[in-house]
Backbone as CSV, one residue per row, in Angstrom:
resi,resn,N_x,N_y,N_z,CA_x,CA_y,CA_z,C_x,C_y,C_z
1,MET,-5.265,78.208,-20.555,-4.625,79.307,-21.557,-4.525,79.033,-22.863
2,SER,-4.991,79.157,-23.795,-4.434,78.589,-25.114,-3.876,79.550,-25.808
3,TYR,-2.570,79.329,-26.680,-1.723,79.900,-27.225,-1.245,79.387,-28.256
4,ASN,-0.524,80.224,-29.386,0.167,79.563,-30.294,1.725,79.287,-30.180
5,THR,2.498,78.680,-30.767,3.852,78.686,-30.250,4.853,78.901,-31.657
6,ILE,5.964,79.279,-31.005,6.899,79.774,-32.465,8.485,79.281,-31.968
7,THR,9.180,79.061,-32.783,10.839,79.227,-32.106,11.272,80.379,-32.825
8,LEU,11.921,80.974,-31.646,12.871,82.252,-32.063,13.592,82.179,-33.059
9,ARG,14.455,80.992,-33.159,15.535,80.852,-34.169,15.065,81.302,-35.521
10,GLU,13.928,80.916,-35.902,13.379,81.211,-37.227,13.398,82.538,-37.501
11,LEU,13.258,83.479,-36.353,13.266,84.878,-36.410,14.575,85.773,-36.770
12,VAL,15.762,85.105,-36.308,17.099,85.706,-36.310,17.424,86.417,-37.473
13,GLY,17.236,85.663,-38.716,17.539,86.255,-39.898,16.714,87.420,-40.292
14,ASP,15.426,87.487,-40.220,14.620,88.254,-40.329,14.864,89.843,-39.413
15,TYR,15.108,89.478,-38.139,15.296,90.528,-37.166,16.699,91.496,-37.448
16,LEU,17.682,90.504,-38.061,18.964,91.239,-38.148,18.988,91.944,-39.306
17,VAL,18.221,91.218,-40.442,17.974,92.043,-42.012,17.374,93.411,-41.533
18,GLU,16.304,93.283,-40.816,15.526,94.440,-40.325,16.407,95.316,-39.790
19,LEU,17.268,95.406,-38.842,18.316,96.005,-38.478,19.282,96.506,-39.017
20,GLY,19.601,95.692,-39.866,20.742,96.180,-40.609,20.256,97.125,-41.871
21,LYS,19.019,97.103,-41.954,18.547,98.055,-43.197,18.857,99.454,-42.708
22,ASN,18.750,99.877,-41.496,18.905,101.157,-41.290,20.161,101.691,-40.416
23,ASP,20.833,100.601,-40.389,22.295,100.619,-39.659,23.485,100.047,-40.391
24,ASP,24.012,100.742,-41.232,25.330,99.927,-41.635,26.346,99.572,-40.621
25,ARG,26.380,99.655,-39.561,27.383,99.389,-38.803,27.108,98.014,-38.402
26,ILE,26.017,97.217,-38.554,25.528,95.899,-38.388,26.150,95.023,-39.478
27,TYR,27.058,93.959,-38.730,27.696,92.936,-39.450,27.191,91.634,-38.935
28,VAL,27.403,90.502,-39.523,26.841,89.301,-38.930,28.120,88.380,-39.029
29,ILE,28.560,87.396,-38.417,29.707,86.442,-38.416,28.933,85.357,-38.236
30,ASP,29.083,84.178,-39.080,28.574,82.769,-39.120,30.050,81.640,-39.300
31,SER,29.534,80.722,-38.505,30.697,79.560,-38.649,29.977,78.396,-39.316
32,ASP,29.369,78.500,-40.426,29.263,77.178,-41.331,27.842,76.952,-40.994
33,LEU,27.046,77.550,-40.228,25.588,77.310,-39.774,24.767,78.366,-40.238
34,ALA,24.795,79.143,-41.093,23.876,80.316,-41.594,22.375,79.934,-42.020
35,LYS,22.169,78.602,-42.556,21.199,78.114,-42.792,20.287,77.887,-41.293
36,SER,20.780,76.848,-40.672,20.591,76.619,-39.417,20.066,77.638,-38.442
37,THR,20.803,78.797,-38.594,20.424,79.767,-37.798,19.748,80.906,-38.155
38,THR,19.584,80.805,-39.632,18.816,81.717,-40.631,19.130,83.139,-40.937
39,THR,20.547,83.011,-40.677,21.502,84.423,-41.014,21.843,84.320,-42.270
40,ASN,21.520,83.238,-43.076,21.796,83.358,-44.561,20.502,84.397,-45.196
41,LYS,19.775,84.754,-44.474,18.890,85.968,-44.983,19.569,87.323,-45.095
42,PHE,20.561,87.374,-44.042,21.262,88.728,-43.810,22.408,88.638,-44.914
43,GLU,22.747,87.294,-45.134,24.035,86.952,-46.162,23.725,87.751,-47.467
44,GLU,22.059,87.230,-47.692,21.752,87.380,-48.908,21.383,88.954,-49.237
45,ALA,20.910,89.665,-48.136,20.485,91.298,-48.146,21.812,92.151,-48.007
46,TYR,22.645,91.842,-47.322,23.869,92.417,-47.173,25.324,91.439,-47.221
47,PRO,25.640,90.975,-48.342,26.591,90.234,-48.641,28.102,90.958,-48.190
48,THR,28.114,92.092,-48.242,29.524,92.909,-48.028,29.453,92.980,-46.074
49,ARG,28.401,92.900,-45.847,28.494,92.746,-44.025,28.170,91.575,-43.195
50,PHE,28.652,90.566,-44.124,28.318,89.083,-43.673,29.791,88.255,-43.858
51,VAL,30.081,87.645,-42.726,31.471,87.040,-42.797,31.239,85.594,-42.622
52,GLU,31.624,84.889,-43.274,31.731,83.423,-43.068,33.044,83.049,-42.966
53,THR,33.244,82.341,-41.599,34.445,81.778,-41.100,34.624,80.364,-41.456
54,GLY,33.458,79.685,-41.879,33.738,77.973,-41.744,33.628,77.651,-40.676
55,ILE,34.139,76.484,-40.110,34.075,75.613,-38.832,35.337,76.217,-38.276
56,ALA,35.210,77.439,-37.707,36.511,78.213,-36.955,35.904,78.990,-36.010
57,GLU,35.242,78.549,-34.909,34.941,79.570,-34.038,35.461,80.512,-33.200
58,GLN,36.799,79.907,-32.756,37.619,80.681,-32.225,38.066,82.090,-33.011
59,ASN,38.101,81.502,-34.326,38.732,82.760,-35.502,37.364,83.964,-35.690
60,ALA,36.200,82.972,-35.713,35.141,84.135,-35.660,34.971,85.077,-34.589
61,MET,35.160,84.578,-33.270,34.899,85.291,-32.285,35.839,86.731,-32.416
62,SER,37.243,86.278,-32.369,38.346,87.060,-32.852,38.111,87.911,-34.053
63,ILE,37.296,87.608,-35.024,36.965,88.426,-36.141,36.005,89.351,-35.639
64,ALA,35.041,89.047,-34.736,33.765,89.960,-34.358,34.580,90.942,-33.601
65,THR,35.448,90.573,-32.665,36.379,91.660,-31.859,37.137,92.736,-32.462
66,GLY,37.631,92.430,-33.680,38.301,93.154,-34.712,37.308,94.036,-35.250
67,ILE,35.889,93.717,-35.580,34.963,94.513,-36.299,34.467,95.367,-35.581
68,ALA,34.416,95.173,-34.084,33.871,96.069,-32.989,34.880,97.067,-32.818
69,ALA,36.221,96.639,-32.785,37.373,97.703,-32.867,37.261,98.825,-33.585
70,GLU,36.762,98.295,-35.041,36.611,99.423,-36.042,35.294,100.143,-36.008
71,GLY,34.673,100.045,-34.854,33.594,100.946,-34.723,32.019,100.527,-35.070
72,LYS,32.249,98.927,-35.830,31.047,98.417,-36.181,30.333,97.728,-35.132
73,ILE,29.225,97.035,-35.361,28.518,96.479,-34.190,28.477,94.836,-34.571
74,PRO,29.042,93.769,-34.699,29.181,92.600,-34.904,28.148,91.695,-34.167
75,PHE,27.364,90.966,-34.862,26.738,89.914,-34.275,27.005,88.474,-34.605
76,TYR,27.841,87.895,-33.732,28.250,86.698,-33.924,27.181,85.664,-33.476
77,VAL,26.417,84.819,-34.577,25.529,83.831,-34.612,25.990,82.211,-34.716
78,ASN,25.598,81.607,-33.514,25.895,80.331,-33.768,25.074,79.554,-32.898
79,PHE,25.204,78.096,-32.801,24.352,77.271,-31.923,25.226,77.702,-30.568
80,ALA,24.300,77.552,-29.174,24.855,78.181,-28.093,26.042,77.331,-27.497
81,ILE,26.318,76.038,-27.898,27.266,75.370,-27.671,28.826,75.787,-27.892
82,PHE,28.640,76.122,-29.352,29.732,76.593,-30.021,30.104,78.334,-29.424
83,ALA,28.902,78.938,-29.482,29.145,80.259,-29.058,29.588,80.854,-27.626
84,SER,29.428,79.671,-26.810,29.813,79.715,-25.475,30.998,78.995,-25.180
85,GLY,31.135,77.728,-25.427,32.253,76.947,-24.952,33.107,76.834,-25.973
86,THR,32.854,76.336,-27.268,34.118,76.498,-28.331,35.097,77.606,-28.266
87,CYS,34.433,78.836,-28.236,35.366,80.040,-28.252,35.192,80.734,-26.809
88,TRP,35.147,80.314,-26.005,35.067,81.027,-24.541,36.205,81.949,-24.277
89,THR,37.459,81.411,-24.536,38.775,82.318,-24.158,38.581,83.421,-25.091
90,GLN,38.238,83.447,-26.420,38.203,84.695,-27.261,37.244,85.377,-26.701
91,LEU,35.794,85.001,-26.110,34.984,85.726,-25.682,35.370,86.295,-24.373
92,ARG,36.052,85.675,-23.742,36.676,86.216,-22.324,37.459,87.382,-22.571
93,GLN,38.265,87.675,-23.601,39.262,88.355,-23.932,38.282,89.663,-24.708
94,ALA,37.362,89.518,-25.257,36.316,90.514,-25.726,36.079,91.071,-24.785
95,CYS,35.495,90.386,-23.466,34.752,91.009,-22.485,36.035,91.633,-21.507
96,TYR,37.157,91.345,-21.583,38.209,91.955,-20.815,38.368,93.452,-21.318
97,ALA,38.174,93.287,-22.926,38.513,94.764,-23.355,37.113,95.235,-23.365
98,ASN,35.896,95.001,-23.300,34.571,95.311,-23.081,34.342,95.810,-24.620
99,ALA,34.510,94.928,-25.391,34.700,95.023,-26.859,33.040,95.075,-27.036
100,ASN,32.371,95.650,-28.070,31.154,95.778,-28.407,30.657,94.730,-29.235
101,VAL,30.910,93.594,-28.604,30.703,92.126,-29.613,29.528,91.890,-28.998
102,LYS,28.234,91.345,-29.789,27.115,90.664,-29.716,27.016,89.344,-29.967
103,VAL,26.476,88.268,-29.093,26.458,86.910,-29.425,24.885,86.522,-29.455
104,ILE,24.487,86.064,-30.667,22.966,85.540,-30.516,23.440,83.706,-30.359
105,ALA,23.044,83.064,-29.418,23.018,81.684,-29.410,21.767,80.877,-29.327
106,THR,21.873,80.078,-30.442,20.812,79.360,-30.931,20.996,78.014,-30.155
107,HIS,19.702,77.171,-30.171,19.488,75.985,-29.804,20.449,75.744,-28.385
108,PRO,19.807,76.231,-27.630,20.378,76.221,-25.967,19.715,74.807,-25.413
109,GLY,20.333,74.333,-24.213,19.906,73.455,-23.642,20.004,72.078,-24.731
110,MET,18.635,71.274,-24.424,18.416,70.122,-25.386,17.836,70.641,-26.492
111,ASP,17.648,71.862,-27.071,17.344,72.412,-28.192,17.644,71.585,-29.336
112,GLY,18.594,71.317,-29.361,19.246,70.784,-30.591,18.969,69.111,-30.719
113,GLY,18.193,68.751,-29.675,17.664,67.374,-30.096,18.481,66.124,-30.411
114,PHE,18.217,66.055,-31.969,19.090,64.888,-32.385,20.538,65.073,-32.464
115,ASP,21.037,66.254,-32.359,22.387,66.581,-32.529,22.985,65.700,-31.296
116,GLY,22.327,65.496,-30.106,23.039,64.899,-29.028,23.917,65.605,-28.233
117,ALA,24.504,65.041,-27.277,25.325,65.604,-26.162,26.630,66.587,-26.587
118,THR,26.831,66.404,-27.797,28.326,67.356,-28.120,27.623,68.664,-28.521
119,HIS,26.137,68.818,-29.031,25.548,70.090,-29.577,24.623,70.490,-28.253
120,HIS,24.220,69.793,-27.252,23.509,70.432,-26.246,23.967,71.226,-25.332
121,ALA,23.679,72.623,-25.325,24.276,73.491,-24.499,23.566,73.771,-23.299
122,ASN,23.834,72.746,-22.211,23.449,72.633,-20.779,24.365,73.536,-20.053
123,GLU,25.088,74.071,-20.186,26.228,74.720,-19.308,26.270,75.931,-20.038
124,ASP,25.806,76.723,-20.888,26.010,78.076,-21.330,26.068,79.108,-20.413
125,LEU,24.873,79.041,-19.678,24.494,80.150,-18.825,25.511,80.403,-17.555
126,ALA,25.987,79.100,-17.199,27.075,78.976,-15.877,28.558,79.638,-16.706
127,LEU,28.928,79.534,-18.129,29.939,79.948,-18.337,29.958,81.407,-18.901
128,MET,28.618,81.930,-19.284,28.402,83.149,-19.520,28.335,84.225,-18.472
129,ARG,27.649,83.783,-17.480,27.715,84.991,-16.582,28.618,85.202,-15.955
130,VAL,29.562,84.274,-15.652,30.983,84.348,-14.904,31.866,85.478,-15.542
131,LEU,31.355,85.670,-16.573,32.285,86.756,-17.511,32.083,88.349,-17.000
132,PRO,32.851,88.972,-16.465,32.871,90.363,-16.172,32.364,91.094,-17.687
133,ASN,31.588,92.224,-17.483,31.273,93.088,-18.539,30.293,92.370,-19.328
134,LEU,29.807,91.187,-19.385,28.957,90.392,-20.314,27.902,90.548,-19.801
135,HIS,26.873,91.062,-20.566,25.116,90.987,-20.171,24.451,89.869,-20.762
136,VAL,23.658,89.190,-20.204,23.178,87.872,-20.575,21.737,88.109,-20.556
137,LEU,20.929,87.888,-21.941,19.249,88.102,-21.865,18.975,86.789,-22.668
138,ALA,17.803,86.515,-21.942,17.145,85.233,-22.049,15.520,85.634,-22.897
139,PRO,15.429,85.902,-24.046,13.963,86.421,-24.557,13.085,85.133,-24.371
140,SER,11.747,85.326,-24.368,10.961,83.962,-24.102,9.601,84.353,-25.086
141,ASN,9.795,85.231,-25.983,8.761,85.252,-27.276,9.360,86.341,-28.334
142,PRO,8.492,86.238,-29.420,9.311,87.098,-30.400,9.440,88.572,-29.924
143,LYS,8.590,89.278,-29.369,8.535,90.638,-28.905,9.807,90.840,-28.190
144,GLU,10.057,90.047,-27.234,11.126,90.121,-26.080,12.658,89.701,-26.922
145,PHE,12.584,89.020,-28.124,13.707,88.870,-28.788,14.563,89.966,-29.524
146,LYS,13.122,90.665,-30.298,13.343,91.782,-30.946,13.840,92.849,-29.759
147,GLU,13.214,92.887,-28.562,13.638,94.067,-27.968,15.148,93.604,-27.061
148,ALA,15.430,92.498,-27.006,16.714,92.103,-26.651,17.671,92.429,-27.495
149,ILE,17.560,92.359,-28.915,18.371,92.828,-29.767,18.399,94.331,-29.791
150,LYS,17.606,94.952,-29.671,17.578,96.379,-29.690,18.603,96.747,-28.319
151,ILE,18.253,96.231,-27.299,19.171,96.381,-25.865,20.359,96.219,-26.382
152,ALA,20.646,95.223,-26.925,22.160,94.904,-27.360,22.762,96.057,-28.068
153,VAL,22.201,96.270,-29.028,22.662,97.526,-29.901,22.976,98.866,-29.272
154,GLU,22.122,99.063,-28.211,22.019,100.218,-27.444,23.290,100.154,-26.234
155,ILE,23.767,98.957,-25.898,25.026,98.829,-24.891,26.024,98.845,-25.531
156,GLU,26.862,99.732,-24.838,28.412,99.694,-25.393,29.153,98.459,-24.873
157,GLY,29.371,97.310,-25.152,29.878,96.151,-24.609,29.344,94.957,-25.153
158,PRO,29.841,93.913,-24.432,29.432,92.643,-24.844,28.138,92.189,-24.432
159,VAL,27.278,91.495,-25.270,25.794,91.076,-24.862,25.800,89.342,-25.307
160,TYR,25.279,88.826,-24.716,25.282,87.129,-25.106,23.465,87.245,-24.989
161,ILE,22.963,86.609,-26.029,21.261,86.603,-26.120,21.097,85.264,-26.610
162,ARG,20.311,84.515,-25.398,20.040,82.843,-25.504,18.615,82.906,-26.445
163,CYS,18.758,82.265,-27.699,17.594,82.095,-28.454,17.247,80.917,-28.651
164,SER,15.922,80.531,-28.177,15.389,79.091,-28.486,15.412,78.779,-29.715
165,ARG,15.617,77.252,-29.831,15.385,76.368,-31.109,13.655,75.542,-31.119
166,ASP,13.748,75.230,-29.873,12.422,74.933,-29.537,11.347,75.789,-29.290
167,VAL,9.926,75.463,-29.502,8.991,76.311,-29.136,9.006,76.915,-28.132
168,VAL,8.118,78.299,-28.122,7.842,79.023,-27.258,6.761,79.658,-27.289
169,PRO,5.997,80.228,-26.406,4.535,80.729,-26.780,4.695,81.920,-27.319
170,ASN,3.804,81.937,-28.262,4.176,83.089,-29.142,2.756,84.464,-28.759
171,ILE,3.251,84.670,-27.688,2.612,85.871,-26.862,3.520,87.168,-26.628
172,GLU,2.662,87.950,-26.014,3.337,89.244,-25.749,3.074,89.326,-24.284
173,TYR,3.956,89.797,-23.510,3.781,90.257,-22.349,3.943,91.817,-22.351
174,PRO,2.928,92.428,-21.332,2.163,93.771,-21.231,3.756,94.693,-21.325
175,ASN,4.784,94.572,-20.499,5.732,95.367,-20.381,6.675,95.349,-21.220
176,ALA,7.424,96.403,-21.833,8.691,96.432,-22.488,9.701,95.715,-21.912
177,SER,10.650,95.041,-22.274,11.785,94.476,-21.958,12.868,95.468,-21.438
178,VAL,13.293,95.175,-20.259,14.271,96.105,-19.680,15.584,95.032,-19.212
179,LEU,16.884,95.712,-19.779,18.022,95.378,-18.919,18.065,95.424,-17.358
180,GLY,18.219,94.337,-16.721,18.190,94.261,-15.400,16.905,94.057,-14.571
181,LYS,15.725,93.991,-15.399,14.487,93.767,-14.919,13.810,92.333,-15.407
182,ALA,13.074,91.569,-14.556,12.282,90.694,-14.744,10.845,91.210,-14.838
183,GLN,9.885,90.361,-15.357,8.689,90.623,-15.385,7.907,89.613,-14.673
184,VAL,6.573,90.080,-13.896,5.647,89.312,-13.534,4.478,88.980,-14.581
185,VAL,4.516,87.804,-15.194,3.687,87.822,-15.988,2.148,87.208,-15.592
186,ALA,2.239,86.677,-14.407,0.820,86.512,-13.637,1.042,86.460,-12.308
187,ASP,0.166,86.864,-11.516,0.263,87.124,-10.017,-1.132,87.001,-9.520
188,GLU,-1.380,85.733,-9.064,-2.906,85.129,-8.453,-2.717,84.667,-7.019
189,GLY,-1.610,85.059,-6.602,-1.502,84.430,-5.004,-0.080,84.303,-4.778
190,ASN,0.161,83.563,-3.430,1.239,83.410,-2.810,1.538,82.133,-2.643
191,ASP,0.866,80.935,-3.090,1.117,79.572,-2.879,2.647,79.207,-3.390
192,PHE,2.829,79.748,-4.529,4.264,79.260,-5.081,4.668,80.430,-6.249
193,ALA,5.770,80.538,-6.372,6.248,81.278,-7.607,7.253,80.252,-8.569
194,ILE,6.894,80.315,-9.739,7.708,79.938,-10.956,8.601,81.038,-11.443
195,ILE,9.787,80.487,-11.575,10.917,81.408,-12.256,11.405,80.943,-13.360
196,PHE,11.367,81.486,-14.483,11.859,80.783,-15.405,12.948,81.445,-16.242
197,GLU,13.559,80.952,-17.506,14.482,81.694,-18.603,13.771,81.387,-19.789
198,GLY,14.356,82.243,-20.688,13.339,82.456,-21.935,13.033,80.962,-22.647
199,SER,13.895,80.074,-22.883,13.952,78.782,-23.633,12.971,77.949,-22.829
200,SER,12.415,78.151,-21.564,11.635,77.148,-20.997,10.482,77.602,-20.760
201,ALA,10.076,78.872,-21.420,8.622,79.469,-21.253,7.609,78.551,-21.460
202,ASN,7.497,77.934,-22.651,6.412,76.926,-22.712,6.210,76.075,-21.552
203,LEU,7.126,75.263,-20.999,7.055,74.761,-20.071,6.403,75.225,-18.499
204,ALA,7.037,76.659,-18.319,6.608,77.310,-17.312,4.864,77.636,-17.277
205,GLN,4.593,78.259,-18.541,3.338,78.459,-18.896,2.238,77.035,-18.575
206,LYS,2.620,75.927,-19.045,1.805,75.073,-19.121,2.012,74.437,-17.609
207,SER,2.746,74.486,-16.772,2.944,74.165,-15.260,2.198,75.204,-14.480
208,PHE,2.283,76.270,-15.154,1.231,77.525,-14.024,-0.144,77.330,-14.273
209,SER,-0.376,76.964,-15.605,-1.903,76.563,-15.887,-2.466,75.517,-15.131
210,GLN,-1.729,74.451,-15.195,-2.100,73.113,-14.461,-1.835,73.266,-13.095
211,ALA,-0.896,74.137,-12.378,-1.382,74.492,-11.004,-2.524,75.114,-10.608
212,THR,-2.618,76.226,-11.366,-3.877,76.894,-11.164,-5.007,76.148,-11.278
213,GLU,-5.221,75.161,-12.087,-6.299,74.159,-12.207,-6.707,73.604,-11.027
214,LYS,-5.482,73.142,-10.495,-5.596,72.428,-9.268,-5.895,73.143,-8.212
215,GLY,-6.015,74.281,-8.266,-6.342,75.073,-7.006,-5.475,76.145,-6.339
216,TYR,-4.103,75.958,-6.873,-3.089,76.425,-6.477,-2.980,78.099,-6.969
217,LYS,-2.681,79.071,-6.086,-2.453,80.413,-6.249,-1.163,80.869,-6.444
218,GLY,-0.666,81.264,-7.572,1.036,81.727,-7.320,1.208,82.701,-8.396
219,LYS,2.494,83.014,-8.758,3.137,84.104,-9.351,3.926,83.238,-10.474
220,LEU,3.951,83.931,-11.872,4.790,83.542,-12.927,5.798,84.559,-13.269
221,ILE,7.332,84.216,-12.962,8.007,85.391,-13.389,9.032,85.114,-14.273
222,ASN,9.250,85.823,-15.165,9.790,85.751,-16.387,11.323,86.740,-16.221
223,LEU,12.263,85.822,-16.011,13.782,86.076,-15.604,14.365,86.667,-17.095
224,PHE,13.955,87.460,-17.763,14.403,88.027,-18.965,15.950,88.378,-19.205
225,SER,15.929,89.133,-18.036,17.641,89.456,-17.919,18.208,88.718,-16.523
226,LEU,19.208,87.996,-16.938,19.777,86.986,-16.247,21.179,87.661,-15.933
227,LYS,21.796,88.448,-16.392,22.912,89.276,-15.925,22.744,90.766,-16.385
228,PRO,22.810,91.724,-15.651,22.357,91.866,-14.101,20.783,91.167,-14.248
229,VAL,20.545,90.724,-12.975,19.331,90.132,-12.745,18.628,91.025,-11.826
230,ASP,17.126,90.829,-11.792,16.360,91.946,-10.810,16.553,91.406,-9.777
231,THR,17.354,91.743,-8.882,17.552,91.310,-7.461,16.289,91.959,-6.641
232,GLU,16.006,93.104,-6.686,14.994,93.578,-5.907,13.497,92.859,-6.275
233,LEU,13.233,92.166,-7.055,12.249,91.769,-7.756,12.235,90.216,-6.938
234,VAL,13.223,89.506,-7.228,13.573,88.275,-6.645,13.368,88.037,-5.196
235,ILE,14.105,88.875,-4.560,13.728,89.081,-3.142,12.415,89.440,-2.577
236,ASP,12.003,90.446,-3.226,10.311,90.892,-2.765,9.660,89.425,-3.115
237,VAL,9.678,88.686,-4.106,8.596,87.825,-4.224,9.102,86.413,-3.325
238,ALA,10.417,86.155,-2.925,10.688,85.121,-2.300,10.477,85.394,-0.756
239,GLN,10.140,86.588,-0.399,9.708,87.148,0.888,8.237,86.901,0.989
240,LYS,7.306,86.766,-0.104,5.905,86.732,-0.166,5.286,85.293,-0.343
241,VAL,6.080,84.198,-1.077,5.650,83.219,-1.562,5.995,81.936,-0.690
242,LYS,5.382,80.964,-0.520,5.304,79.731,0.122,6.659,78.950,-0.207
243,LYS,6.822,78.965,-1.766,7.942,77.901,-2.193,8.111,78.717,-3.637
244,ILE,9.559,78.502,-4.079,9.953,79.189,-5.500,10.182,77.575,-5.886
245,VAL,9.561,77.698,-7.291,10.334,76.659,-8.416,10.926,77.260,-9.537
246,THR,12.311,76.970,-9.658,12.955,77.792,-11.075,13.133,76.539,-12.083
247,ILE,12.616,77.006,-13.257,12.836,76.219,-14.535,13.598,76.730,-15.354
248,GLU,14.483,75.787,-16.079,15.692,76.138,-17.052,16.021,75.036,-18.103
249,ASN,16.191,75.121,-19.228,16.400,74.383,-20.104,18.100,74.207,-20.124
250,HIS,18.738,73.814,-19.103,20.004,74.016,-18.673,20.281,73.206,-17.528
251,SER,21.755,73.005,-17.054,22.136,72.019,-15.928,21.426,72.897,-14.615
252,VAL,21.111,72.316,-13.477,20.728,72.983,-12.594,21.864,73.406,-11.725
253,LEU,23.360,73.396,-12.372,24.448,73.986,-11.676,24.734,75.242,-12.441
254,GLY,24.824,76.424,-11.787,25.070,77.388,-12.470,23.989,78.291,-13.125
255,GLY,22.965,77.775,-13.454,21.809,78.824,-14.275,20.985,79.491,-13.484
256,VAL,19.763,79.405,-13.566,18.682,79.883,-13.266,18.706,79.672,-11.877
257,GLY,18.410,78.427,-11.469,18.150,78.083,-9.927,19.507,78.434,-8.919
258,SER,20.658,78.703,-9.707,21.746,79.046,-9.144,21.708,80.625,-8.674
259,ILE,21.098,81.210,-9.977,21.096,82.795,-9.598,20.139,82.976,-8.628
260,VAL,18.842,82.510,-8.499,17.985,82.847,-7.723,18.436,82.422,-6.253
261,ASN,19.299,81.319,-5.940,19.700,81.051,-4.877,20.882,82.063,-4.395
262,GLU,21.966,82.556,-5.282,22.886,83.296,-4.958,22.187,84.885,-4.665
263,THR,21.053,85.020,-5.130,20.636,86.169,-4.911,19.764,86.339,-3.517
264,LEU,19.444,85.368,-3.023,18.660,85.139,-1.816,19.764,84.483,-0.594
265,SER,20.991,84.344,-0.626,21.638,83.476,0.262,21.929,84.537,1.445
266,GLU,21.898,85.850,1.428,22.181,86.683,2.540,20.966,87.181,2.946
267,ILE,19.873,86.781,2.662,18.487,87.311,3.074,17.492,86.164,3.895
268,SER,17.279,86.608,4.850,16.430,85.819,5.704,15.188,85.677,5.406
269,ASN,14.441,84.612,5.914,13.130,84.556,5.767,12.445,84.363,4.411
270,THR,13.093,83.696,3.358,12.494,83.610,2.324,12.195,82.041,2.008
271,ALA,11.352,81.783,0.955,10.928,80.604,0.600,11.898,79.628,-0.016
272,PRO,11.643,78.425,0.179,12.534,77.360,-0.417,12.494,77.189,-1.776
273,ILE,13.744,76.949,-2.339,13.821,76.875,-3.644,13.988,75.655,-4.295
274,TYR,13.258,75.088,-5.230,13.203,73.676,-5.868,13.690,73.858,-7.390
275,LYS,14.682,73.332,-7.732,15.202,73.603,-9.225,14.907,72.577,-10.124
276,VAL,13.908,73.001,-11.098,13.810,72.059,-12.099,14.610,72.112,-13.575
277,GLY,15.369,71.016,-13.715,16.444,71.447,-14.961,17.237,70.242,-15.167
278,ILE,18.358,70.089,-15.763,19.074,69.213,-15.991,19.969,68.720,-14.762
279,GLN,20.018,67.543,-14.316,20.896,67.196,-13.297,22.331,67.253,-14.039
280,ASP,23.119,66.806,-12.971,24.627,66.696,-13.638,24.764,65.627,-14.293
281,THR,24.624,65.897,-15.606,25.082,64.601,-16.452,24.986,65.135,-18.033
282,PHE,25.309,64.346,-18.666,25.374,64.514,-20.061,24.219,63.800,-20.645
283,THR,23.374,64.612,-21.537,22.044,64.245,-22.370,22.660,63.450,-23.492
284,GLU,21.390,62.968,-24.336,21.757,62.170,-25.251,20.737,62.440,-26.460
285,SER,20.927,61.800,-27.625,20.312,62.339,-28.895,18.877,61.713,-28.924
286,GLY,17.973,62.658,-29.420,16.527,62.267,-29.706,15.697,63.467,-29.918
287,PRO,14.520,63.263,-30.056,13.387,64.310,-30.307,13.536,65.201,-29.012
288,SER,13.595,66.496,-29.293,13.911,67.628,-28.182,12.826,67.322,-26.770
289,ASP,11.306,66.896,-27.295,10.441,67.318,-26.283,10.570,65.892,-25.688
290,GLU,10.836,64.709,-26.193,11.017,63.546,-25.538,12.348,63.299,-24.565
291,LEU,13.206,64.197,-25.123,14.505,64.155,-24.116,14.307,65.140,-22.936
292,LYS,13.800,66.326,-22.809,13.287,67.051,-22.198,12.305,66.359,-20.937
293,ASP,11.381,65.604,-21.563,10.678,64.613,-20.547,11.436,63.891,-19.988
294,LYS,12.676,63.021,-20.380,13.247,62.241,-19.833,14.067,62.374,-18.911
295,TYR,14.631,63.777,-19.031,15.635,64.640,-18.093,15.015,65.398,-17.083
296,GLY,13.522,65.118,-16.736,12.852,66.142,-16.024,12.451,67.342,-16.158
297,LEU,12.552,67.695,-17.519,11.859,68.902,-17.913,10.449,68.889,-18.408
298,ASN,9.622,68.405,-17.131,8.188,68.586,-17.673,7.422,69.080,-16.565
299,VAL,6.074,69.029,-16.944,4.897,69.483,-15.791,4.941,68.645,-14.495
300,GLU,5.261,67.295,-14.651,4.922,66.572,-13.252,6.246,67.162,-12.519
301,SER,7.245,67.238,-13.147,8.238,67.786,-11.901,8.215,68.911,-11.620
302,VAL,7.597,69.744,-12.184,7.341,71.180,-11.346,5.985,70.827,-10.525
303,LEU,4.989,70.410,-10.973,3.769,70.399,-9.783,4.356,69.283,-8.599
304,LYS,5.069,68.511,-8.640,5.692,68.120,-7.319,5.946,68.782,-6.223
305,HIS,6.813,69.781,-6.725,7.270,71.116,-5.870,6.161,71.683,-5.305
306,ILE,5.054,71.882,-6.267,3.925,73.080,-5.929,3.175,72.366,-4.914
307,GLY,2.737,71.239,-5.181,1.865,70.557,-4.457,2.159,69.975,-2.949
């Protein structure tokens, strides 16, 4: 399958500007990374609804919660490692209050590349999905990203959107994105199922295509909504296929593989699960594609579990 690629990070500012044009409740909070996250476009369009905190992530999250308390809809946009880890206590408090705070987390996993271990968010899904009231979405293409933002606005409560910095397929899946639902992107048989989160969509698509070329017939499952997860679909697929391979730009601890394992833990007669992701280790600095290959996020790692 041939397709173009795109990085969702480039669309953040454009989508928020479009959203803010018709809704003056929309505010954007930044922590000295507006150019990197492209929220500088929102700052230029609506300077009175843009808050620059500098490198003060905990303050930024608290400000976002205060803005939400005033009936507005704040989007805190930052690198995933800072939006999840640095201000986790403040976000936990926002979730405790079920505050209407939205977080767009760019540069997930090893997407930060040269920024190195201090900036690689290989643990953000594990941190986010344990927080009560918090919804977690992982869009895998531009259409899904725009739909994720729309869902976030419609939800009264906190939402975390994982936004890729590395490339993802610039394609559209046929169905609209729905909270709590996954999408079956391809269904050619029951030899295997690949289940992936948004930022690993490119690897998932390549792996599925190469497995198909080798004669295996399987399913490709896009886990857009990580919390709540599509329990019904995951169980149904696991009872049909011979094996499941999860792919995530994240630690294999606490992420997509763990979600699938937890979903199936009390169900009998399900397929074995193989997790492709970052092992229990810190990563290093370098080009993101080379890092992902070094740490096992490659087609070979997926195919060895399918074949």
